[in-house]
N, C-alpha and C positions, 0 to 999 in steps of 0.2 A: 236583280232584285229592286224593290223599290221600297224607298224609305220616306218615312215623315220626319222632318228634323225641325226641333223647337230651339230655340236659342233666346236666352234673356240676360241682357247687360244692364245692372242695375249699379248707377253711381250716385255717392252722395258726397257733398262737399260740407266741409266745416264752417264756411261762410257762404252766404249768398252769390252767385256768379251772374253777369249780365252780359248780353249781347254775345253768346256763343256761336262758333262756326266749327261745325265737326265733319269729318270724312266718315262715312261708313262704307265698309267694304265686305258686306255679308251676302250680298245678292250673288248666286253662282253664275260665273261666266260659262260661255259656251264652250264645251269641251267634247272631244270626239267619242269618249267612253262612257257618256252618260246624257240624259235628257231630263232638263227640269220642266215638272208637270204643272207646279203651282208656285207661287211665292207673294207672300204679304208681309207687310212690316208695320209696327205699330210703335208709335215714339209719343213718349209724354216727357214735358209738354209739348205741345203740337207746335212744329217748326212752323216759321211764316213763309218759308219757301223750302223746296226741295228740287235740286237739280240732279239729273241723272248723266255720267259720264262714262265712257269706256276708255281703257289704255292708257299709257301707250303699251303696256304689258298686258296679259290675259287677266284683267279685273274689271268689276263694275264698281263705280264709284256713287254713292250717294252723298250729296254734298246738302248738309243742313244749315239752316240759319234759325236760332232761337232770339228773340229780340228782347225779350223780357228779362226779368230776375227771378232766378230759381236757385233751389238749394239741393235739386235733385235730377237725375236724368234717368229714364228707363226706356230699354229698345228691347222690343220683342219682334225676332222675324220667325216667320214659319214657311217651310216648303216640302214639297212632295218632290222626288227625284227618282228615276230610273238610272240605275248603274248597271252598264252593260259590261264593263270590264274591257282589258285589252282585247282586239279582234284576234290577235294569235298571241300563243303562250311563248314569252321572251326567251324562257329558260329552254325551248325547245327548237326555237328557230336559229339558224346560223347568223351571227351577228358580225359587222365589220371590227377590225383591230383598232386599238386606241388611236394608233398612227393615222389609219384610214380615217377613222372619225375627225381628229385633229386637222387633216388636211381638207377632208370635206367642209368641214364649218368655216374654215378660212376662206374657202372659195366661194362662200354664199354672198349673193350681191343684195338681197332684198332684206327690209327691216320690219317686217310685220311683227305684231305682238308675239307670235310664236316662232319667230325665226331664230335657229341656233345662234346667229351672229349676236343676238342682244344678251346672251348669257355667257360669254367668253371671257369677259374681263371684270377686275374689280368693281364692287357696288359699295353702297353706304355703309353696311355692316360687314359683308363679306369680304375683306380687305385681304390682299396676299398675306401668307405668313409661311415663311421658310421653315419654321418648326413643324408644321403641319405637313407641307409638301414633301418634306424629307422624310417623315414617318410614313406618308402614304405610298411613296415612289415604288417600293417592292412590291405592292398589290397591283399597280397600275403600270405595268410595263408595256412599251410599245406595241409587242408583237401580241399581246394577249386581248381576246375579245372584250369588247367595250362593256357587255352584259356581265361576263364573267369577273371583271374588274370592279363593276359597279357592285356585285353581290359580295366580293371578298372585301370590299371597303366597308360596307354598311354592317358586315359580320364583326369586322374589327372593331369598330365604334360602338357597337351594341356590347361585344364582349370585353373591352378596355373601357368603357366608360360607366359610370354608375347612374341611373336615372334616379333624381332626387328632386321632387317637387319642392320648390322655394329655393333651391340652391343658387339659383342665378334668376336674373329679371331680364325685362327686354333691352336694358342698356349693357348687358354684361358683355363685353367683348368676346368672340369665338375662341381667340387664342387664350384668355383667361381661363374659360370652360374645359378647354382640352389641357391645359397644364394643371387643373384642380382633379381632371379625370371625373368630373360628375356635373350634371347639368339636366335640361329638360329638352322634348324633343326640338324646340326652335334652335337650341345651342348645337345639337346632333346635326342637324340638318346643316347648319352654317358652317360646321366644320366639314362635313362632306362636300359641300359645294367648293370651299375653298381648295381641298386636296384634289378634286376632278379638275378644276378649270386651272391648277398648275400645271396638269398635264395635258391641256388643251382639249378638255372635253366640257361642250356646253352643258351647264350645271344649272337648274333652275328651283327656287323655294316654292313650295306648293302649300297652300293653306287650306284646310277642310276639314272634314269630320271622320271618326271611327264608328262603326257600329257598337253600340253601348253593350249588347249582350251577346255574346257569341254563340254560334251554333251549338247545338247538343255535342259533347265530347271535345270542344276546342277551347283553348284558353282565352282569357279575356285580355284583350290588346291593351297595351300600356298607352295611356293617353286619350282614354276614350270619355273621360269625364269634363272634357273641354274642346276648345278647338285644336286641331293637330297638325302637324308638319312633318313634310316628307320632301325628298328630292326628285326631280325629275331630271335624267340623263338624256340628252339626245344620242340616239343609238342609230343614226342613219336614216336614209329616203324609206326603207322598207319598213323597219320597226318605229321610226318615229321617237316621240317620247315616252320613255318607260318610266314608271313610279318606283322609287326605293324608299323604303321605310327603314332607317337605320335604328330608330327606336326599338322596333320589333323585329328586325332582320328579316324582312319578307317583301316581295314584291307587291306593289298596290294592285288589287284586283276589286273585287265586288264590295269587299269590306271598306273600302276608302271612297268617299264621297268628296269630290273636287270642288271647291270655291273659287279660288285664284290662283295665278302664277306670276311670280315676279322675279327679279334678281336675287331679293333678300326680303326679310320680313319687313323693311321699311316700305316696300312697294305694295305690300298687300295688308298690312296691319288693320284688323277689324274695326278699329276706331282710334282716331286721332284729331286733333285741332286746336282751336285757341279760343280763350275767353278770358274776361275780365273778372279778378276777384276769385274769391274759391278758397284759397288757402289749401289746407290739405284735402286728398279725396281718397274715397274708399270705394272699390270696384269689386262687385260680385258678379260671378257668370255661373248661370245653369244652362245646361246643354243635355237634349234627350234625342236619341237617334233611334228609331224604332222600325223595324221591317214592317211592311204592311200587312204580311200575314198573322205575324204576331199579336197586331191589334185586333185583327178580325177573329183570332183564336180559331179553335177546330170547328171543320165544318161537319 
């Protein structure tokens, strides 16, 4: 599938801000299951400097400096991407047990951005929580296939927690969302990460997009109106990283467009930074994800 993605972030400040520094993480990082064909970004007001950085996780960061005074910021990104999907069907391939995955991950020595070692331990938001670990333990028995365990866990999250836009925000602790049994895709991803890491499974937070309109006969995916989040579990050397979407209870294939992977949301937040002044701020986000054949229309 080839998609065209358009993402607009518009921030209005109640009072002018000055000398702002922002981190923008919207340029898709390289990933084996897709190929970025083009990328552009338009920022108003125009930054005095833009520097591009990679890592330490699978993320591209644009660092912006806006030296003047402004009461609004508008960022528009556009890119075309070809999504290939996983080379093999994780549901049809033999997978290691969770015990084998735990031992293999602990034996890894390299610390590249995609190394499973980087996603085994607690991180800024995905802190250990015994309550979540004990709830998930029966689904993640050591002798169970890691893929089967991941599928059981994401189904339990989808069935047991209610998707409710606005019920939480980026500062809501995952345990609070778990106890309330509601949240959004970010909460569901963090809960799954905490549960998986508790059993020694390398688990990563993925930010990206979903196809906005489903193919004929398919249901619209939850979370398609904004950036989406799902979980990558490391499933061994042969399968590698496999995407699990607990919001929709499905394996990530060609409807999921990868942007970045980190330990949790803090590593891949689309926009953050610091500035002087400003007071309250209002953020509006608009996302369009369109398959190229829909844009071209019938031939």
